[in-house]
Every structure is written in structure tokens, then in C-alpha cells.
VOPAGU-2260 file (C-alpha; in pm, 1 decimal, decimal comma):
REM VOPAGU-2260
SITE   aa  ch    i         X         Y         Z
SITE  MET   A    0     -15,2     -10,7     -10,4
SITE  VAL   A    1     273,9     224,8      75,7
SITE  LYS   A    2     476,5     188,5    -256,6
SITE  LYS   A    3      99,8     294,0    -473,0
SITE  HIS   A    4     143,5     620,9    -321,0
SITE  SER   A    5     527,6     690,4    -352,3
SITE  ASN   A    6     437,5     859,3    -671,4
SITE  LEU   A    7     217,2    1062,6    -487,4
SITE  ILE   A    8     552,7    1223,1    -271,8
SITE  GLY   A    9     625,6    1562,9    -315,2
SITE  LYS   A   10     283,7    1694,0    -338,6
SITE  THR   A   11     112,8    1843,4     -38,0
SITE  VAL   A   12    -228,7    1789,8     -49,6
SITE  VAL   A   13    -352,9    1498,2    -241,3
SITE  GLU   A   14    -719,0    1590,4    -424,7
SITE  GLU   A   15    -937,8    1282,3    -534,3
SITE  GLN   A   16    -847,9    1338,1    -927,5
SITE  ASP   A   17    -466,0    1298,3    -818,6
SITE  ALA   A   18    -536,7     937,1    -679,3
SITE  SER   A   19    -625,0     751,4    -935,8
SITE  ASP   A   20    -352,4     458,7    -876,3
SITE  ILE   A   21    -514,1     450,0    -521,1
SITE  LYS   A   22    -713,4     103,4    -479,6
SITE  MET   A   23    -869,5     173,4    -157,7
SITE  ASP   A   24   -1173,8     366,5     -87,2
SITE  MET   A   25   -1151,2     690,1     -94,1
SITE  ARG   A   26   -1349,4     763,9     212,3
SITE  PHE   A   27   -1116,5     558,1     432,9
SITE  TRP   A   28    -850,6     803,8     324,7
SITE  HIS   A   29   -1064,2    1145,5     367,4
SITE  ASP   A   30   -1215,9    1010,8     719,8
SITE  VAL   A   31    -886,1     913,3     872,0
SITE  PHE   A   32    -591,4    1137,1     726,1
SITE  ASP   A   33    -701,7    1369,1     458,5
SITE  LEU   A   34    -452,1    1176,8     272,6
SITE  TYR   A   35    -138,6    1451,0     327,0
SITE  PHE   A   36     197,1    1343,5     178,4
SITE  VAL   A   37     496,8    1601,1     262,3
SITE  CYS   A   38     862,5    1495,1     106,1
SITE  GLY   A   39    1199,9    1577,7     323,1
SITE  LYS   A   40    1507,6    1450,1     358,4
SITE  GLU   A   41    1481,9    1175,9     537,1
SITE  SER   A   42    1299,9     996,9     306,8
SITE  ARG   A   43    1582,6    1025,6      75,6
SITE  GLY   A   44    1356,8     870,4    -163,8
SITE  ARG   A   45    1361,3     527,1     -25,9
SITE  GLN   A   46     986,5     393,1    -117,1
SITE  ASP   A   47    1030,1     216,7     262,2
SITE  ASP   A   48    1058,4     499,7     448,6
SITE  ASP   A   49     775,7     700,0     314,6
SITE  LEU   A   50     494,8     559,1     529,6
SITE  VAL   A   51     712,3     636,4     876,9
SITE  PHE   A   52     806,7     952,0     706,6
SITE  PHE   A   53     447,4    1038,9     617,6
SITE  VAL   A   54     339,7    1006,8     986,9
SITE  ARG   A   55     634,9    1217,3    1131,7
SITE  LYS   A   56     594,6    1501,1     898,8
SITE  LEU   A   57     231,1    1553,3     871,4
SITE  GLY   A   58     252,1    1673,4    1250,4
SITE  SER   A   59     489,3    1945,0    1162,9
SITE  HIS   A   60     277,1    2007,4     824,2
SITE  VAL   A   61     -40,2    2064,3    1033,5
SITE  SER   A   62      36,5    2215,8    1343,9
SITE  GLY   A   63     254,2    2472,9    1145,6
SITE  SER   A   64     540,1    2389,9    1380,3
SITE  ASN   A   65     888,1    2210,3    1359,7
SITE  ASN   A   66     831,1    2067,2    1718,1
SITE  THR   A   67     687,8    1704,9    1600,5
SITE  GLU   A   68     734,2    1535,5    1947,0
SITE  SER   A   69     420,2    1721,5    2057,0
SITE  VAL   A   70     220,4    1610,2    1772,1
SITE  GLU   A   71     303,4    1268,2    1702,3
SITE  PRO   A   72      96,8    1173,9    1966,7
SITE  TYR   A   73    -217,2    1251,0    1789,8
SITE  PHE   A   74    -146,3    1064,2    1468,8
SITE  VAL   A   75     -35,7     766,7    1711,7
SITE  CYS   A   76    -408,5     782,7    1862,1
SITE  ARG   A   77    -545,3     816,5    1550,2
SITE  CYS   A   78    -376,7     554,8    1414,4
SITE  LEU   A   79    -501,5     342,1    1734,0
SITE  ALA   A   80    -810,4     443,8    1674,0
SITE  LEU   A   81    -826,8     328,4    1346,8
SITE  GLY   A   82    -713,3     -47,9    1483,0
SITE  THR   A   83    -956,5     -12,9    1766,4
SITE  LYS   A   84   -1225,7      25,9    1517,7
SITE  SER   A   85   -1150,4    -292,4    1300,5
SITE  MET   A   86   -1098,0    -525,9    1604,9
SITE  ALA   A   87   -1460,4    -399,4    1757,5
SITE  ARG   A   88   -1575,4    -566,9    1408,2
SITE  LEU   A   89   -1412,3    -872,0    1460,6
SITE  ASN   A   90   -1533,6    -866,3    1863,0
SITE  ALA   A   91   -1195,3    -860,8    1970,8
SITE  ILE   A   92   -1169,3    -609,6    2177,4
SITE  VAL   A   93    -945,1    -644,2    2556,4
SITE  ARG   A   94   -1163,2    -372,6    2821,1
SITE  SER   A   95    -955,8    -490,8    3100,8
SITE  LEU   A   96    -565,0    -306,8    3021,7
SITE  PRO   A   97    -423,8    -544,0    3317,5
SITE  SER   A   98    -512,5    -847,1    3095,6
SITE  VAL   A   99    -318,0    -707,1    2785,8
SITE  GLU   A  100     -59,8    -625,6    2960,2
SITE  THR   A  101      -9,1    -960,5    3131,6
SITE  LEU   A  102     -35,4   -1090,6    2783,7
SITE  GLY   A  103     251,4    -916,2    2663,6
SITE  CYS   A  104     489,6   -1024,3    2906,3
SITE  THR   A  105     413,2   -1369,6    2925,6
SITE  THR   A  106     648,7   -1564,7    2751,8
SITE  VAL   A  107     542,2   -1936,0    2806,2
SITE  ILE   A  108     140,8   -2055,7    2781,8
SITE  CYS   A  109     106,8   -2418,0    2952,1
SITE  SER   A  110    -227,9   -2591,3    2844,6
SITE  ASP   A  111    -405,8   -2897,4    2916,4
SITE  LYS   A  112    -610,8   -3063,5    2714,2
SITE  THR   A  113    -938,2   -3094,3    2920,6
SITE  GLY   A  114   -1275,7   -2995,9    2841,3
SITE  THR   A  115   -1185,6   -2692,7    3107,7
SITE  LEU   A  116   -1063,1   -2535,5    2823,7
SITE  THR   A  117   -1311,3   -2557,7    2521,9
SITE  THR   A  118   -1671,5   -2627,8    2756,6
SITE  ASN   A  119   -1573,0   -2536,8    3130,0
SITE  MET   A  120   -1635,1   -2914,2    3211,4
SITE  MET   A  121   -1462,3   -3234,2    3321,9
SITE  SER   A  122   -1557,5   -3569,8    3300,2
SITE  VAL   A  123   -1476,7   -3927,9    3443,8
SITE  ALA   A  124   -1414,9   -4062,6    3134,2
SITE  LYS   A  125   -1219,0   -4440,4    3252,9
SITE  VAL   A  126   -1163,1   -4557,9    3578,0
SITE  CYS   A  127    -899,2   -4828,4    3640,3
SITE  VAL   A  128    -978,5   -5133,9    3870,5
SITE  VAL   A  129    -790,7   -5380,4    4011,5
SITE  GLU   A  130   -1006,8   -5732,6    3937,2
SITE  SER   A  131    -772,1   -5997,2    4167,0
SITE  ALA   A  132    -431,4   -6015,7    4293,8
SITE  ASN   A  133    -429,5   -6344,3    4364,4
SITE  ARG   A  134    -377,5   -6385,3    3993,7
SITE  GLY   A  135    -131,5   -6176,6    3789,8
SITE  PRO   A  136    -279,9   -5908,2    3971,3
SITE  VAL   A  137    -556,5   -5829,7    3692,9
SITE  VAL   A  138    -631,5   -5504,0    3636,9
SITE  SER   A  139    -965,0   -5389,2    3461,3
SITE  GLU   A  140   -1038,3   -5083,9    3273,4
SITE  TYR   A  141   -1401,3   -4942,5    3290,2
SITE  SER   A  142   -1522,8   -4695,3    3028,5
SITE  VAL   A  143   -1802,1   -4437,9    3102,7
SITE  SER   A  144   -2013,2   -4266,3    2891,5
SITE  ARG   A  145   -2115,4   -3896,3    2853,7
SITE  THR   A  146   -1925,6   -3573,3    2906,7
SITE  THR   A  147   -2110,5   -3316,2    3053,1
SITE  TYR   A  148   -2244,1   -3237,7    3380,7
SITE  ALA   A  149   -2602,1   -3467,7    3308,9
SITE  PRO   A  150   -2614,1   -3741,7    3532,7
SITE  GLU   A  151   -2690,0   -3975,1    3268,3
SITE  GLY   A  152   -2433,5   -4222,3    3103,2
SITE  ILE   A  153   -2327,5   -4604,8    3055,7
SITE  ILE   A  154   -2052,7   -4814,0    3191,8
SITE  PHE   A  155   -1854,0   -5059,1    2961,0
SITE  ASP   A  156   -1604,1   -5304,7    3099,8
SITE  SER   A  157   -1266,4   -5362,2    2925,3
SITE  THR   A  158   -1463,3   -5575,3    2644,9
SITE  GLY   A  159   -1728,1   -5303,7    2538,3
SITE  MET   A  160   -1998,8   -5473,7    2719,3
SITE  GLN   A  161   -2226,5   -5249,2    2920,7
SITE  LEU   A  162   -2282,7   -5304,5    3297,7
SITE  ASP   A  163   -2657,3   -5300,4    3368,1
SITE  PHE   A  164   -2600,9   -5302,1    3772,2
SITE  SER   A  165   -2297,1   -5136,1    3824,8
SITE  ALA   A  166   -2307,0   -5072,1    4217,3
SITE  GLU   A  167   -2296,2   -5423,7    4257,1
SITE  LEU   A  168   -1936,5   -5431,0    4158,3
SITE  PRO   A  169   -1730,5   -5335,5    4472,9
SITE  CYS   A  170   -1450,9   -5150,0    4349,6
SITE  LEU   A  171   -1726,8   -4918,1    4162,6
SITE  LEU   A  172   -1923,9   -4862,0    4431,2
SITE  HIS   A  173   -1693,4   -4805,3    4729,7
SITE  MET   A  174   -1492,5   -4558,2    4463,1
SITE  ALA   A  175   -1861,6   -4353,2    4417,1
SITE  MET   A  176   -1852,5   -4364,5    4802,0
SITE  CYS   A  177   -1538,5   -4229,7    4830,9
SITE  SER   A  178   -1621,4   -3988,1    4543,1
SITE  VAL   A  179   -1917,3   -3839,3    4712,7
SITE  LEU   A  180   -1786,0   -3853,9    5063,3
SITE  CYS   A  181   -1471,9   -3674,4    5019,8
SITE  ASN   A  182   -1600,9   -3412,5    4847,1
SITE  GLU   A  183   -1721,7   -3009,5    4884,3
SITE  SER   A  184   -1892,9   -2961,3    4576,7
SITE  THR   A  185   -2246,7   -2949,6    4474,2
SITE  LEU   A  186   -2449,9   -3068,2    4131,0
SITE  GLN   A  187   -2818,3   -2895,5    4104,9
SITE  TYR   A  188   -3003,3   -2870,0    3783,0
SITE  ASN   A  189   -3083,8   -2523,1    3619,4
SITE  PRO   A  190   -3465,4   -2554,7    3490,1
SITE  ASP   A  191   -3425,7   -2169,2    3378,7
SITE  LYS   A  192   -3121,1   -2256,2    3118,1
SITE  GLU   A  193   -3278,8   -2593,8    3134,0
SITE  ASN   A  194   -2900,7   -2756,5    3263,1
SITE  TYR   A  195   -2732,1   -2911,7    3494,4
SITE  GLU   A  196   -2419,5   -2687,1    3671,0
SITE  LYS   A  197   -2153,8   -2700,2    3946,4
SITE  ILE   A  198   -2087,0   -2507,5    4233,7
SITE  GLY   A  199   -1753,5   -2572,2    4333,5
SITE  GLU   A  200   -1416,6   -2703,9    4149,5
SITE  SER   A  201   -1495,8   -2918,5    3796,2
SITE  THR   A  202   -1272,8   -3222,3    3929,7
SITE  GLU   A  203   -1517,0   -3286,6    4262,1
SITE  VAL   A  204   -1801,6   -3189,0    4037,1
SITE  ALA   A  205   -1704,8   -3482,8    3790,6
SITE  LEU   A  206   -1673,2   -3733,2    4094,8
SITE  ARG   A  207   -2037,8   -3681,1    4209,9
SITE  VAL   A  208   -2152,6   -3734,0    3854,7
SITE  LEU   A  209   -1951,3   -4092,2    3841,9
SITE  ALA   A  210   -2124,9   -4135,6    4181,3
SITE  GLU   A  211   -2485,7   -4094,7    3979,0
SITE  LYS   A  212   -2348,8   -4288,4    3680,0
SITE  VAL   A  213   -2283,4   -4591,5    3920,7
SITE  GLY   A  214   -2584,9   -4591,3    4106,6
SITE  LEU   A  215   -2713,4   -4731,7    4411,3
SITE  PRO   A  216   -2694,3   -5111,7    4581,5
SITE  GLY   A  217   -2902,3   -5322,8    4652,6
SITE  PHE   A  218   -3223,6   -5229,7    4401,2
SITE  ASN   A  219   -3237,9   -5428,1    4057,6
SITE  SER   A  220   -3487,8   -5184,7    3918,3
SITE  MET   A  221   -3242,3   -4883,6    4013,9
SITE  PRO   A  222   -3187,8   -4733,3    3669,3
SITE  SER   A  223   -3558,2   -4726,7    3574,5
SITE  ALA   A  224   -3636,7   -4639,4    3910,7
SITE  LEU   A  225   -3368,4   -4271,1    3831,0
SITE  ASN   A  226   -3539,2   -4227,1    3527,6
SITE  MET   A  227   -3873,2   -4200,2    3707,8
SITE  LEU   A  228   -3695,5   -3879,6    3902,4
SITE  THR   A  229   -3796,4   -3526,6    3800,0
SITE  LYS   A  230   -3437,0   -3345,3    3690,2
SITE  HIS   A  231   -3429,9   -3174,7    4028,2
SITE  GLU   A  232   -3438,5   -3466,9    4226,8
SITE  ARG   A  233   -3231,7   -3690,9    3993,3
SITE  ALA   A  234   -2922,9   -3461,0    4001,3
SITE  SER   A  235   -2761,8   -3553,8    4337,3
SITE  TYR   A  236   -3016,8   -3821,0    4456,4
SITE  CYS   A  237   -2763,2   -4092,4    4462,2
SITE  ASN   A  238   -2524,2   -3796,3    4646,1
SITE  HIS   A  239   -2750,4   -3771,7    4937,2
SITE  TYR   A  240   -2839,1   -4132,7    4975,9
SITE  TRP   A  241   -2454,1   -4201,9    5063,2
SITE  GLU   A  242   -2421,2   -3826,1    5272,2
SITE  GLU   A  243   -2738,1   -4007,2    5474,7
SITE  GLN   A  244   -2548,7   -4304,0    5517,8
SITE  PHE   A  245   -2231,0   -4140,7    5708,1
SITE  ARG   A  246   -2217,0   -3847,2    5933,2
SITE  LYS   A  247   -1907,1   -3644,0    5857,7
SITE  ILE   A  248   -1712,6   -3551,4    6156,1
SITE  HIS   A  249   -1404,3   -3338,2    6025,4
SITE  ALA   A  250   -1259,2   -3272,4    5739,2
SITE  LEU   A  251    -868,5   -3200,8    5592,1
SITE  GLU   A  252    -885,1   -2979,3    5283,4
SITE  PHE   A  253    -630,3   -3075,3    5002,2
SITE  SER   A  254    -272,0   -2929,8    5025,7
SITE  ARG   A  255       3,4   -2909,5    4859,2
SITE  ASP   A  256     226,6   -3067,1    5129,3
SITE  ARG   A  257     -35,2   -3379,2    5145,7
SITE  LYS   A  258    -188,6   -3400,1    4814,9
SITE  MET   A  259    -449,1   -3548,1    4934,7
SITE  MET   A  260    -795,6   -3466,6    5091,5
SITE  SER   A  261    -918,2   -3676,3    5384,8
SITE  VAL   A  262   -1303,3   -3644,5    5570,4
SITE  LEU   A  263   -1338,8   -3840,6    5869,3
SITE  CYS   A  264   -1676,4   -4037,4    5862,2
SITE  SER   A  265   -1900,5   -4228,0    6142,0
SITE  ARG   A  266   -2132,0   -4512,9    6027,4
SITE  ASN   A  267   -2286,6   -4769,0    6284,2
SITE  GLN   A  268   -2044,7   -4632,7    6554,6
SITE  MET   A  269   -1719,2   -4721,3    6341,5
SITE  HIS   A  270   -1497,5   -4447,7    6198,1
SITE  ILE   A  271   -1395,9   -4439,0    5893,8
SITE  LEU   A  272   -1154,3   -4236,3    5706,3
SITE  PHE   A  273   -1208,2   -4157,8    5331,4
SITE  SER   A  274    -897,4   -3981,6    5111,9
SITE  LYS   A  275    -890,2   -3909,4    4769,5
SITE  GLY   A  276    -542,2   -3743,8    4615,4
SITE  THR   A  277    -246,1   -3855,6    4386,7
SITE  PRO   A  278    -107,4   -4191,4    4413,5
SITE  GLU   A  279     246,1   -4130,6    4516,3
SITE  SER   A  280      23,1   -3997,9    4831,7
SITE  ILE   A  281    -272,6   -4245,2    4875,7
SITE  LEU   A  282     -29,4   -4571,0    4796,8
SITE  PRO   A  283     175,8   -4552,8    5050,7
SITE  ARG   A  284     -50,7   -4512,2    5297,3
SITE  CYS   A  285    -234,4   -4867,2    5210,2
SITE  ALA   A  286    -201,2   -5172,7    5363,0
SITE  THR   A  287    -488,3   -5367,5    5186,8
SITE  ILE   A  288    -628,4   -5306,5    4834,8
SITE  LEU   A  289   -1018,4   -5423,7    4712,0
SITE  CYS   A  290   -1056,3   -5625,2    4424,6
SITE  ASN   A  291   -1396,0   -5703,0    4247,5
SITE  ASP   A  292   -1342,8   -6099,7    4267,6
SITE  ASP   A  293   -1121,4   -6150,6    4554,5
SITE  GLY   A  294   -1194,2   -5884,4    4820,2
SITE  MET   A  295    -973,8   -5716,2    5018,8
SITE  CYS   A  296    -617,4   -5833,1    4992,7
SITE  GLU   A  297    -282,5   -5738,1    5175,9
SITE  VAL   A  298     -52,7   -5528,6    4985,7
SITE  GLY   A  299     293,7   -5631,1    4951,9
SITE  GLY   A  300     279,4   -5877,1    5215,1
SITE  ARG   A  301     141,6   -5638,5    5482,5
């Protein structure tokens, strides 16, 4: 665009009839700068300097002063205003200046590939359990369908077969139980938006949704019975069941030192500590492991 105007250098004012080689809409120039060009020593005939020279010398011509420092901000503001107008058409305007400054100082951006970057949602996709400690051990992986906060989904075993009663498996049952009790979030249904919403951390809400998908034990008609509930009742039906079975006594929040969260509960005059956290924090504290086939088994011969 600058080179196409190089033949106009030397004229103080460019009229419409003199700008026949300008392919851009004339209203663009008249609305912004009125298209002033002034030639001087700084350009030295180099076309690459035409644009810079135009911005510097235009202020001197308009103001009638040789002090270019005082008028340059005026033209810079007009250039920025033009760019802002173009950005506004693309909805790319940032209202918070501190965020712009932070982004300008950022050299490395680290991100994960979870749903929090796209839909602001997280969900449990797979569950890994130990089927038997006496035969290997044998580890199985269960897949969980659906990725929203809706308490609807199907659990499949490692062969791809659907589990009709997931709560009959001890590992899935106790995992759902711990996910509910060792949790500080809330899952609720919003009738205005007609969707399920979270209150709290996305990771904890994802565990509550898993508990709803696993269901409750001892009810062969549980899947069909849950479908008869209203969406408000269905949001946390299984969660409320486990919360009524246990009484919370004390909770230890997640910390960087412990890398785990623990909740002390009581049931039938028996105290149980439920914990969740990183494997390197949980496994060293375990003396036994729960298997689907063998029940409770000792860990490492302890």
C-alpha cells in the first residue's frame, strides 16, 4: 500500500483526481487522515520510508511547527483508533488493560487438554480397578460415557459390554462412595437454563456425576427408578443417599504438602477415613487393596 503512493510524494495535498492509482476506498482516507504527504530529507527517495515519513512530517505540516515530538501522539492515537475500530468489528477488543499487559509479558503458556479449556466442564472417562490380586494381579479398565454434568451415562467393561448394575461391583461401589463423601462441591439442576450446573471445583463435580452413573446397590430396578425422578431430584439422588448413610466428623482439605483430601466419617459406631489424592500420596498409606473378585487383599505382603 505504501509503494502505490510513492508517486504522490512531493505533493502537499492529494486531491481525489490525483489519486487514481489508489485502489482503497477514498472515504477511508478522507475520514482518517485527509491523505497529506510531505517530502523531505529523511526519506532520501526510499520507498520503504514513505509511511514512517508520512506519520512524522504530517504533524509538522498541520500544526505549523517544527516540533514533531508534540504532535506525534495525535497521529498515533488516530492510527490506534482506526485499528481499534477494525478490531471491534471482529469482537476482539479487550476491556481490561491489566490483562493485556499480562499477556504482553507472557513468554510461555502451559495448557492441558481437558474440557476446562473448551466447555469449562470435566468428566470421568475411565476407571481403572484391580479385579484380582491372586491372579497376576489383573487390572481392568471401565469406560464411562457422556461428558457433561448431567447424571446420565453408561459404564462399559474392558470388553465393551454394558454394565447393567454397576453398583454390584465392589470397586466401583466404594469408589462412588468415596467420591461423594470426600467432596465439597454441589451438583444442581437449573430450570431456567435447562441444564445441570456445578458449584465448586470441576474435578469434584465430575466425581459426583460418576457416583450418579454408578447408582446404588441392592436395587435391581435402580436404572429405571432413577429415570422416573424429576431432573431436580435426579441431580444428586445417589449423592444424597451416601451422605445420609454417613455422618461427617472432620475434613482435611487438599494441600500441596499432603496432596490429598481426607474426610473422617462415622457409621454404626465405626469411624472411617475417606481419602482422595495423588497415587504417590495414597498408595504408601494403604495396607490392603479392594478387588472385585478377591475382596480385601494385603499390599506388598503387609
